[in-house]
N, C-alpha and C positions, 0 to 999 in steps of 0.2 A: 482683437479679442476672440472672434469666432474661429480664426485660423488656429490660434493657440489652443482653444478648447478641442477643436477637431483633432489636432495633433496629439493631445493628451488622451483622447478616446482611442486613437489608433494604437498608442502605446499600450493601453489597457487591454485592447483586443489581443495583441501579441502575448501579453502577460497571461491572459486567460487561457491561451492555447497550452501553456505549460502546466495547467492544473495545479495552481499554487497550494490548494488544500492538501491534495495527495502528495505533492512534492515535500511540503512541510512535514507531513506525518512520516514519510520514508526517511527524510533527513534526521528527524528527531529520534526514531528508533535506531538508526545507524549510529548516531552520537551516543545514545544510551548504551548500545552494545560495546562501543569503545571504552566507555567508563567502566562497565562491568569487567571487560577484559583486563583493564589496567588495575582493577581492584581499588579504584578511587580516582584521585586527581591525575590529569594528563597535562604535560607542558602546553602552554597556550599556543605556541607555534604549531605543534603537532595537531592539536584539536582544531585549529583553523583550517589546516590542510585537509583533515578528515571531513570537516563540515563542507568545505568547498567541493571536494571530490564527489561526495554523495549528493549534495544539492545540485550541482551542475549536471551530473550524470542523470539524476532522477528527473530533473526538469526537462532535459533533452529527450529522455525516453518517453515521458508523458506527452510531450509535444509530438513525438513521432507517432504514438498510438492515436492521438487526436487527428493527425493528418491522414493516417491510413484508414481510420474509421469514418471519415467525413461524409462519405456518401450514405452509409448506413445511418449515421447520426441524423442526416437530413430527413430521413423517413420516420423518425421517432419524435413524438411530441416532446418528451422530456429533454431531448438533446438538440432539437432542430434550431434552437436559439443561439447555440454556441457560435463562436466567431467564424469558424471555417464553414460549417454547413449552412449558416445563415447568409454567407456571402459578404460579411463585414470585412473579411480579408480576401481579396480576389485579385489574381488567381491564387488558389491556396498554396501553390508552390513557393510563394513569397516567404513562407515560414521555414523552408528547408535550410537555407544558410544558417539561420539562428539555431535551429534544432541540431543540425550537424555540428556546428561550432561548440555547442554546449556539451554534446556527447564526447567529442574529441578532447575537449578541455578536461572533462571529468575523468576520462580514461587516462590521459597523460598524468594527471595528479595521482590517480590510483597506482599507476606504475611507479611513480616517484615514492609513494608510501611503501609499496612492496609488490613484487611481481604477482603474488597470489591475490592481492587486491585487484590488480588489473584483470586477472583471469575471472574473478567473481564479477567484476563490472562488465567485462565483455560478454559473459554468459547472460547477464541481466539485459544487456542491449539486444542480443539476439532474441531472447525470449520476448522482449517488448516489441520487436519488429514483426513478430508473428502472433503476438498476443492481441488478437482482434476479436470481434464479435463472431466467434466460431465455437465449435464444440471443444476446442482445445484451450479456450481463453482462461478458464479457471486454473488449469494445471500449469500453463505457462505463466500465469499471474503469480503462482506460488514461487516459481523460480525467480521472476523479476522482483518480487517483494522480499525475498530472502537475500538478494544481492546487496542492498545497503547494510543489512545486519552483518553480513560476512565481511564487507569492506571495513566497517568499523572495528570489528573484532580482529581481523587479520592485520590491520594497520598497527595494532598494539601487541598482539600475541599471535604470530603466524603459525599456530598449531591448532589442530582440531582436538577437542575434548568433549566430555559429556555435556557440559554446560552450554556450549554454543550449539551443539547438536539439538539439545532440548529447546533452545531459543528458536532455532530454525523450524523445529517441529511445531512449536507454538504458532509461529507465523503461518506455516503450511496448513494448519487446521483452521486458523482464523480466516484465511482468504476465502474459501468457499462459503463460510458463514456470512461474510461481508458481501460477497458478490451475488450469491444466490438469493439472499434476502431482498436485495434491491431488484433483482430480476422477478421475484415473485410479486413484489410490491407494484411492479410495472409490467406485469405479465401480458396484458392485452396490448400494451404499446409495443412490446417486442414482437408479438405474434402479428400484429397489423403491419409491422415493418418487414414481414417475411422471414423473421428469425424464429426457428422452431427447434434449435439444437438443445442438447442436454444442458440444464435440467428442464428446459421448457417443454421437452418432449415427454417428460414424466407428468403424472397427475400431481396436482398441488399437494394432495394428501401424502404421497410418497416423498416429495421433496421436503416438506416440513418435518416429517419423521426423521429424515436424514439429518436435517439441521439440528433437531433436538439431540440426536445421538452425537453429532459433532460438538455441540455445546458441552456435553458431559465429558467428552475427550479433552476439549480445550481446558476446562476447569481442572481436570486431573493432571494435565501436563504442567499447568501453572503451579500447582501444588508440588508436583514432583521436582520442579526447579528449586524449591526451598531446600531440598536435601542435597543440593550441590554446593552448599556453603552460604546460603542466604540466611536472613534472620527473621525473627518473629514479626516485625512490622510488615515485611514483604508478604509473609504467609497470610496475615490478616487481610491485607488489601487485596491480594490476588484471589483469596477465597471469596471475599465479599463481592468483588466484581465478576468472578467466575460464576457465582451463584446468580448474580443479576442476569448474566447471559443465559443461564439455564432457565431462569424464570421467564425471560423474554421469549426464548424459544418454545417454552412450554405454553405460553399464552398463544403463540402462533400455532402451535400444534392443535389447540382446541378451537381456535377461531378461524384459522386459515384465511384471514382477511388481508387485503393489501395494506391496511392501516397498521396492523400488528407486524407485518413484515417490514414496513418502513421504520417502525420503532426499533426493531432488532437491528436493522441496518445502521441507524443513527447511533445506537448504543455501541455498536461494535468498533467504530472508528476511534475518535478521540476519547470518549469516556473510558472504553475498555482498553484497547491496545495502548493508547497513549499513557494512561495512568499506570498500567502494569509495567511498562518499560521504564517510566519515570521512577517508580518505586524500586525497581531493580537497580537503577543507577544511583539513587539516593542511598540504598542499602550498601552498595559498594563504597560510596564516597563518605558516608557519615558513620557507618558502623564498623 
């Protein structure tokens, strides 16, 4: 019994390395992007291939960033308990075959879907490989986060048009809101670990002002998407949640506390991005 429990925990440690929460969100928005591109329903076989390509590739890339960041994570209170920095998986190189296999499988499926999907996936992998706790992490994170959206879209409609460009722009503005808010919430932890790159090199006041401006841009882009052929239910939901992001950023602007930054961070992931993408997909599927 003890051996069985120990084996189960080891499996969960490897699963944790893949950042299941982030992987699910990336896979979900990629699937929604495919539904929007199709204008509704997608053949089941095609949808399964898209889901597998994005899920496997995203899981592999998340595992890769966890592996590359393990030494920095070990110096931070918030991340030191993770499977790699805590030593629960030792040596950490044990995860590389799994991570590499997931990335290769994801890219192979992306190629099968369309060569442009492979290109989008490969760019996402490269961005993930250098998307570490450095000054470039936010900007490379934008590239990596747009990759699943592009794979989903290009698997159905291998052309670029205003709608997919706006969807990518929405994600591009969302990433710094999501990443910088958690950095502000854990500012001392980052600094104590020897990380002082942008935006940590800015004063908190300047960062929260930037976040507030980005929330206004984010809300505007989500409303702009309505004029690409979406319907009133999407406009209502995107406006409500866009204003919620503005209010949360405004609260941070006036309080500049770690607690307010953490609330913005938590709002930005599933409540905001997940619901906006879900509404886009339902708009295409039902209306």
